[in-house]
N, C-alpha and C positions, 0 to 999 in steps of 0.2 A: 409596591407589589408589581411583579412582572405581569405584562399584559399580552397582547397579540404578538406572535412571532412575525417579524419582517425578514425579508431575504432578498438577495440579488445574486444572479448567477451569470458567469461568462466564461469564455475560453480564448486562449491565445495560442497562435501557431508558434511552436518552438523547433520546427524542423531545421536541422543544421544547414547553414548556407556555405560552410567550408568543409574541407575534408577533415574528418574526425576519427580518432580511435574509438572503438566501441567498448563499453564497460562489461557486457554480460559474460564473456568467456575469457579471452586473453587480449588485452589492448595492444600487446606487442606484436600480435599476429593479424588482428582484424581492424581495419579502418575503412570508413565508407566515404566515397566520393559523391557529393550531392548531384553531380551531373548524370551519374549512372546507377547509383545504388540505393535510391529511395523507393521502397515498396509502398509505403503509405506515410501520411503526414503525422507528426508528433504534435501534441497539444498539452497545454497546462489548463486544466479546468478549475474553476474557482467558485466557491460558495461563501457568501457573507451572510451571517445570521445575526439577528439583533432582536432582543425582546424589550427594548426600552431602558433596561438597566445594564445589560451586558451584551457584548458583541464578540463574535469569534470569526475567524477566517479559516477555511479549509482549502488547501491547494493540492490538487491531484495532478502532478505532471507525469507525462509519458517518459519515464527515465528509470534507470536501474536502481539508484540509491538516492538518499536525500542529505548526505553529509556535507558539512561546510569546512571540514578539516581533513587532513590526511589520516587514514586509519590503517593499522596493521593488524592482521589476524594470523594464526598459525598457517604455515605452508601446507598444501595438500599432501606433501610427502610424508607428513607426520613426524618429521625430525624436529626435536626441540631446538629453540633458538634460530629457526628459520621462519621467515615471515612472508606473507603476501600483502602487498600494499595496495590501498585503494585511494586514488586521488580524490580531492574534494569535488563533489558533483556541482556545487554552487559556490560562488565566492563567499568568503567569510563576511558575515553581517547581512546576508541575503534575507533570512527570515525576519531579522530585526527591521530591515528596510520595508518589507511587506507589511509588518505591523504598524510602522509609522504611517504608511499610506492609508491604512484603515483606521488610524487614530486610536490604536490600542497597544497594550504591552505585548512583547514578543511571546510571552507564555500563553497568549490567546490566539496564536496562529499555529496551525498544525499542517505540516508538509508531508504528504503521503505519496511516496513513489509507487507507480503501478508495478514496478519491477520488471518492465520489459528488458530483455537481454540484448535488444537490438537498438540501443540508443547510445548517444555519445557518452564518453567518460565525464566530460565537463561541459557545463553551459555557462558561458561568460556573461558579463553584465549586459551585453547587447540583448540577450534573451531574458535575463531576470528582470531587467528594467521594463520590458514589455508587460510582464506579469504585475510588477509594481504599479505601472500606469493604469492597468486594467482594474486593479483593486481600488485605486483612488477613484476611478470613474464609477465603479459599481457602488461605492458608498453614497453616491448621489441618486441612486435608483432603487432603493429599498422599498419593497411593497409588502403588504400583509399577505401571509400564506397560511394554508392548512397543511398538515402533515398526515400522510397515510403510510402504513407499514405493511409489507407483504413478505412472506418467507417461502422458501422452497429448497431445492437441492441442486447442486452444481454437478452436472452429469459428466464433466470433463476432468474431474479431480480424482487423483489416486495417490496413495502413499508411494514414495519413490525410493525408499531404502531397500537394500543397501547399494543398489547399482545405478541410481539416478534414472530409473525407468519404472514404469507402473508395476507395483507389486500388490496384487489383490489379497494376498495373505495377511497384510497388515492393515489395521483399521485407519479410517480417516473421517473426520467430521466434514461433511459436504454441505453444511448449511450455507444458504444463499439468502441474503436480505436485500430488499429494495425499499428505499425511502423515496416516496413520491411527494413532491411539493406542488400544491395547486394554489392558484389565486382564489380569492374568496368567492368568485363567481364560478369556480369549478374548472378553470382552464389549467391543464398540466404545464408547469414551467420548468421543472428540473427533477432529476433523480440522483440518488446515491446508491450505487450497487456495491455490495460487499460479499466476497467469497474468497476462498484460498485456492490458488493454483499457480505454480511457477510458469511464467511466460517464457518458455525455452523451446519453442517449436521451429523457429526460423534457422535453418541449417542448410548446408550444401548450396550456397556458401553462407558463412556467418558474417560477411562484411557488408551487410545491408541494413538499412534503416527501416524499422517497423515498430508500430505500437503493439504488435503481436495480437493474439486472439482477444485479449482483454480490451485493448484499444479499438479493435475492429468491431467488437460487440457494442462498445459505447457509441461508435460512429453510427451503427445501425439503429440503436435506440433513438439517437438524436434525429436521424433522417426520417424515421417513422413518425415521430411526433411533430417534427418540423417547427417552423415559426420561432426559431431561436432557442428551442429546448436544449438544455445542457445536462449531460449525464456524467457524473464523476464516478471513478472506480477506486475503491479502497481495498488494497490487497490484504487478504486475511492472514492468519497465522499459518504461514506457508513454508516454514523451514524444511519440512519433510514431505511436502505435497507437490507433485508434478502433474503434467498433463497426461491424460489417459492414452492419447493417440500416438504421440511420438516425441522424441527429444534427441539431443546430440549423441546419446548412447544407444539409440534404437537400432543402429546398424544399417539404417536406410542410406542408399547411395544417391537417390534422386533428390531434387529440390523439394524441401519439406514445407515451403510457404503455402502451397495449396492445402496442406493439412491444418495449418494455422488458420486459414480462411474458413475451413470447415468447422474447426473448433470454435471460432468466433460465431458461426451460425448456431451451433449447438448451445453456446452460452446465451446467445440472444433468445433462443427458445426457452431456456431455463428462466430467464428474466421475465419473459411473457407469462409463463406459468405462475411465477410468484405474483405478478401483477393482477392475476385473476382472483387472488385471494387476499385482497387488501382491506384494511380497516383503518378508519380515522383514529388518531391518537392525540392526546394533549401534548403540545409541543413546547410548553413553557413550564417551569422556568428554564432559561438557557444559562448554563454555567460551564466554565472550563477550569481545569486544574492540571498542574504539571507536578511530577514527582521524579526524583532521581534515585535509583536504587544502585548501590555499589555491590557488584557481584564478584566473587573470588575467581581467579584465573588459574590455569594449569601451571604446573612446574615447567620451567623452560620458556616461559613467556616473559616479555620485557616489563610487564606491569603486574602488580599484585592483585589488582582488581580493574574492572571496567565499569564505567557509569552508564547504565541503561536508562534512557529517558522514557518515562511513562507520561502520556498525555491523555486526558479524558474529557469528552464533551458530553454534556447532559442536555437532552431535549425532553423535558417532562419526565416520563417514566422510561425513557430510552437513553442508553449510553453508548458512546463509541470509545473504546479503549485502544490506544495506539502505543506500540512499543518500538524502540529504535533498532531492534535486531531482527534476524530471521528466526522467528519464534516457532518452535515445533507445534504442530497442530493439536497435540494432546492437552496443551494448556487451556484450550477452549472449554473442555469439560470441567477441568479442575477449577478454573476461575468462574466460569459461567454458572456452575451449580451453587456458588456462594455469592453471586452478584445480587444486590438488593433491587435491581431494575427488572422490569418485566421483559424488556428486550435489551440484550447486550451484544453489540457488534465488536469484532476483534480485528484490528488492523496492525500490520507490522511494517517495518522499513520506513518509519516516520521519524522526522526530526533528528536525523543522525544515522550512524551505522555502527553496530557493535557486534556483528558476526552472528553465527548460529548459536541458538540456545536450545539444546535438546531437553527432553523430559527426563526424569529420573529413570523411567522405564527404558528409554533409549540408551542411557549411560550404562545400563546393566544387562541389556539383552544380548550383548556379544556380537551383534550383526555388523558393527563397524560402519564403514561407508564414508563418503566424502565429507558429509556434514560432521561426523564424529572426529575426523582428522583435523578439520579446520576450526572447530569451536575453540574459542579462547577460554571457555569456562569449565569448571569442575562440577561434579554432581551436587556439591554443596551450594551451588548457585540456584538450584531449582526452588527450594522452599522460600528464600527471601524474595525471589521474583514473584512467586505465586501470592505470598502474603502481602507484598508491596502493592500488587495490582488490586487485590481485594480491599485493602485499606483505602486505596485511592477512590475506588468505586463507592465504598461506604461513606467516605467523607464527602464525596460529591453529592450523595443522596441526602445527607443530613442537613 
């Protein structure tokens, strides 16, 4: 029988030390020189959870994607048989090497990119080995913890269709969750923050390194708690969710980094509000499951389907569902309403990259937009994704 949850948390600096092309916009145009172009540091934050029977690792790196292989999606021009390619963010075998360091199978490691658009295209083994070594170190420092859950609203999130800027006419789920881990004597040791918002605020110019507003908010949480506190960020179902304040299509001519700083402050305030309404929850059993769903692709694509990786972590009556694509926000309601868990958190851009997955409503609303031009999927992908996610959650609960 599963007993007390044990955990260990840490962070590793992965700020590039070499000139690097950046992933978020166009790596052919934007590269950052570490001598002149670092606005703030990048980190990989790590959580190791263990209930005596099962162990899992959550890695939350400040990066754009989490893929270990080259990925192609339709070109933004919308022309068939033209593709945009994404280099592998990490070397092949990275997730497996992190699993070995933790003494578990690869399927029990989830890698959740924060999706900052101001991070390198690729992190080589110099950086991934730092994470591996930290995981190995953390396995020796697991301690019993209690789990508290708080919820609130993300004030900086807005639907961004069809023009990649805030559109208040379209709905968006602004749910924000905070998981707070405490030692048995009540000392806060770590948190996991989950909400949906594209980190696309650093512009004019876009050749700079930044963890964006989500990383800045995590830094603030950690600084406020102090004493080695670590705060992971899990990017929500953010396919059609952008920042309320500004973005690359806002028309602003000035440096937008100050707006990213302000958005980080607002997000920090939202986190504080959620932490004021926390309750202790049962955190065991700990279980993890992975499932691959094959989703049909559009005509003119080089593959008949793409494999979307679903990964779910159970902590008692709470579940974290991660998908490998940029999942439209509307799936939160569709899946959450049928989840068997009291609390269900949704995270995208984990354990690979499979492009945008719109909802059926978005496929049919005629608004178009960047996301609809670049999705590799047809509307017939919507139901199997939804059902596959629900089936995974139900199996995790059984």
